[in-house]
C-alpha angles and dihedrals in degrees: 000000000000120000127186120198107195136187088204128217124268127142117345114280092008109166112207097171100064120090094255104039115219143103097289124228090240091043094241117185117195124189114253094253098169091050087047090055090050091049092052092050091051092048092050102039106036111068119221090009117143106211126183127182117210126188105196098181091051089054093042090236122157134209095276087059088045090057090045095052096046091048093051095043095048092201127192092215133022121195115204132187126228139204129174098248094045099038096108089053091042091056090047088056089053089051090052090053091053091047100048101032113006089226123159108261120215117188124203136174140076101304096054089040089056098037108020098150095045092048096049094048091047091049090053095207101327089104114052102180132020115199112215120219121326103023108178093111098019092071090051092050095046091054092047094048099034093134091054105035092160088073095060114090118218101032141101117209135191119235132153093000092302135100115236121197121202130206116296119269119232119241118261106266100184105053091173088071091067119094118240115268115281095246090153090083094060139057102242091197088071092074124088142177119171091212092057131063116261124279102023130179123202118230123188111204095169142013134214130031129237094210120089108213104170096229103045112113107195103060092041100045111019117016109020132227098283111095109224118195134211117217116263089238092054090048093050089047090057092049091054090046091052092048089057089051097044112018090171087080087078092054102072098316132105149208118245120208102222092190109132088241117005092181097048092105111040097194092051095045091048090051091055092049091048092050089051088052096043089054091046091231106176096210137139119219141172128204144196111251139176123226093235089062095060108137128168095211093047093046090051093052092046091053091050089051092054104271112157107174145010118217105210131188102222085157098178144016091215116087091205092057090046089053092048092055091048092238091148095211135113132223088241091056088053093055091045092055093051092050094049091046091051091048089053094047094248123142117229127214112196124215117203130180126205121201108032118141113299093027117144130166087263094055092044091054087047091056093049091051092046091052090053091050100054097073092236122178095218133355140190130206120201134180113242113258118193101213118199113265093037127109087235090060091052094049093047092053095046093047095044094242096124109101097199140002088197096110096201089065093060092091130050122246090277093053093253124139120266135177115274099181130076125190132194088252101040131025133218090252091052091050091055089046095054091046091060092039090057093049093048093044092055104038104033094064112118090221093053094048092050094047089047092055098040092051090065111130107181144001092266088051091049089050095052092046095049092044091047092050092048088050094049095046091046088059096041099045095034086058091050092050091052089050091052092049 
C-alpha cells in the first residue's frame, strides 16, 4: 500500500499551517506539522505501508509538478490539506489525483472540519473522505476501514452523491502516545520566519486552549478548549530527536513552542524548562504566551532554560474591542507582561488584529499607538478573518458584516490576506489601510531599523534579518507599485 501525504500547491509561499492561512506579508513558511504527525502515525501503525510526505509550497512546486509526482508514485491513497482561502484549489488538486491515479482522496484541515458536507458536495466525488478536527488517528482509521467508512468516528464520506457524517471522535487524551512528527521527509532548512531564528523547528507540547477568543480558529475547529499536555520528558525526547535530524538548529537557530499558550499552566511550563536544564540541552526557544500569565519567577526560569522570545496576542489597544472579542485581558496586564519580560531579558513579539467587532478608525489608531508604546522587539498586524467554524464567523454572517462567502476572494491577487468584513463604523478598505499603516509605523522608524541591525549576533541571524527585510519590503513596495499602475 502506498500513501502520499501532501501539502498541495496554491499560490507561491502560501502558508497553510498558520492560524490565518495566506501568503504572509513576511513570506513566512512553516513546516506542515499536523501533516507530519499524521504521516508518523501511518508509518507506525499500518504495516507494509509506504508513506511519503510532500510539501509543495516549500519546494515551490506547482500543479503540473503535483500531477507529475502523483502519476509517477501511483498511490493508493492521497491525503490533502485544506484551508478556507485555498479550498477551490484544494478540490482541484483532488480532481487531479483522481484523473492521473484514481487514488482514494482523504482531505483534512480546518475548512473540511468546519464545512465537511459542503466541501464533499462541491468536490463531486473528487474527495472521498473528510476528516473532521484532530486527524492524527482519523486518517489511519479511515484507510484501514475504507470499505466500511460508517464505522469510523470523526469523518464525513461521499457515497451515492451524498455526504454522510459519522459520530464525533473524542480528542486525543494521551499525547505522549503519538510518534514524533515525521520531519525526516522534509528539508527543515526550507522553512523561514523573519521573526524567528534560522533555522527553526516547531514543537507542540500541548494541544487545545482554555480561552475562548471568538476569532481563534484552532481551539474552535481543530483541537478544542481542553488543554492537553505532553509530559516534560516526552517533550525533551523530541527536542533531542530533532537535534539529531537537524543539528543546524543549535548553530544560531531555535525551537518554537507552537502551543496556543505555553505559559497557561505555570507548573507545567516550569517542568519543561527544568527538564531542558536537567538534560543540559543548549537550545534556544520561543513560545506563545498570554498577558494574563505573566510571572516574574516563570520568566526567569524560562530565560535560564534558553527562552529568547514571547509571542503575545495583545490584539488591540482598545479595552472595548478586547472585551467584544472575549479576550479576557486588560491593557494594564499587557503593559505588565512587557515590563516583566524586559526585566527577565526576554524579547517580545506583539500580535495585533484590526477589524474585530467594535472596531472603528479611532480604535484602530489607538491599537497602533499602543503597539508603538510597548517597547516591543517586533510586531505583526493582521486584518480580522472570520473563518468558518468560529463564533466570529457566525456573528459576521448573522450581522451582515461578511463581504463574501466566495472563498477564493478571501485573498488578494497575490495570495495575501485582506479584510473580508465591513462594519457600519469601519469599512473593509479602511481595515486593510490600518493593517499596512501599523506595519509601516512600526518598522519604518530609523531608530528601529538601526537597533534591528546592530542587535545581530551571528551570520545565521544576519541572514534571517536580511531575508525578512527583503520579504517585507517586497510586499510593501510591490503593493505601492500596483497602486501606482
